[in-house]
N, C-alpha and C positions, 0 to 999 in steps of 0.2 A: 526556400519557399516564404518569402518577404512579400506576404498580401499588402502591408500595408503602404508599399510601396507600389502598388499598381491600381488602374482601374477598377471601378465596382464592376463592369462588363466583364472585364480581362479576369478575376476572380471568379463570377459567376462560370463562365467560360471552362476556366481550369478544371472546375468542380461538379461541372457539368450538370449545373441546376441554369434556375432563371431566378426571375425579382417576385415571381408567385412559389418559389420555394417547387419542392419534388414532389410529382402525384402518387398517390398512394401504393402503387403497384411497384412504383420504381423505389420507393421508399424501403418497402416490402425485402426487393429482391436485393437492395443495399445491404440490411438486415442481415439476411441469409449468409451475403459475400464477404460483409465482415466482421460480422457476430455486435454482440451488444456494447456497450459504450460504458465497459467496467473496467475497473483492475479485476485483473488476476489474482485471485487469492492464492495466495500460498499452503501447502498444508500444514497445519501445527504444530509445534514442536510439544513431545511430549512431555510429562517432569521430567523422567528418567533421562531423556535428551537435552533437556535445558540444564541438567548436573552435571551429566557427561561434559558437555561444552564449558562450564565452570573449570571441573577439573584437569579438563586440556591446556589451561591456560598456562606458557611455560612457568609462569612463577610461581604458580602454584605446583606444578612437577617439580621445580627444585624444590619449595618447602618439603615437601613430600619424603621427598630423598633426605634432605636434612635430618627429617624425625624419623627416618631407616635408621642413619648411621648414628644417630644421639640415641636409637633404641640397643644397638648393636655395641658401643661404647659403654652400655650400665647407664645413660642417663635420663632414667624415665621422664624427671620432671619435664625435662628440657623439649621430649619427644609429646609430652601430652597438653604442653605447651604449643608448641607449634602444629601437632594437628589441630589444637582446638580454633586457633587462627585458621587454618585452611578449611574445615569444617564452618565457623561462623559468616567466612567469607564465601563460602561457594551457597547459604543457604538465602544470604542475600541477594547475590547475584541470582538466583532462580527466581527470590520474590519480584526481585525488579523488572526483571527480563518479564516474567509476567502481569506486571503495572502498564512494561510500555505497551506488550501487545492489548490488552485493555482500552490503556489510551487511543490505537490505533483504528481500534473497532468502535471505538464514540464518535471518534473523528471523521468513520466513511460512515456512520449512521447519522452523523448530522448535515452530511451534503449533501444537499437541493433534491429531492427524488422525483420532483417534476420541474419540465421547463417549457417555453412558449415555443412552439416554432411554427414557421410558415410553409404551409403544405397544401396544395392544388388551390391558393391566394386567397386562403383564408388562415387565420391565426387558430393555432390550437394547443391544448397544453395534453402533453405525451408525458411517458416516465422518461428521465436522463437517460436510464442507460438501453433506450430506443432511439435516441438521436442516430442517425448514419452520415458518413462525410457527404456534403451537397446540401446538408436543412442547412436553412437560414436559420439560426437561434436570434430569438429576441432578447435583449436585457434590459433590464433597468438598474437604477442605484441601486444595491447592498445583494445583487443576486450575485449567487457563486456561476461561477466558470462550470457548467456541467461536460467537463474535458476528463479525458484521461491519459 
């Protein structure tokens, strides 16, 4: 689907649209058929799930096994040190994962909420999530591309 090699008319034809854009009824029908123009939001991990994810790391499992062995052979100091490292590593991992999720949410909020499209031969401003296949999106320098 390399539209940049094709003529404008060929691209319009493949997308079942025209230079005037879609009409309102066709846009509504396509919105119903294809859904909103936004990324599916995954379920957020709970704090416990993130912690268990950190503890499931193979290296952490090896360290926990080493701590257990140290405890069994009465090397309590070694056991405490190893477990301290595991706890610290897990807490830092959970915190970093939380920060990463918040950063992604912030980026999603920054994305352009509105776009200019051509429909019924007129340029209108709509929510970016309401863009459908076949819409003619008008862009200017600095605009974000409203596509998922």
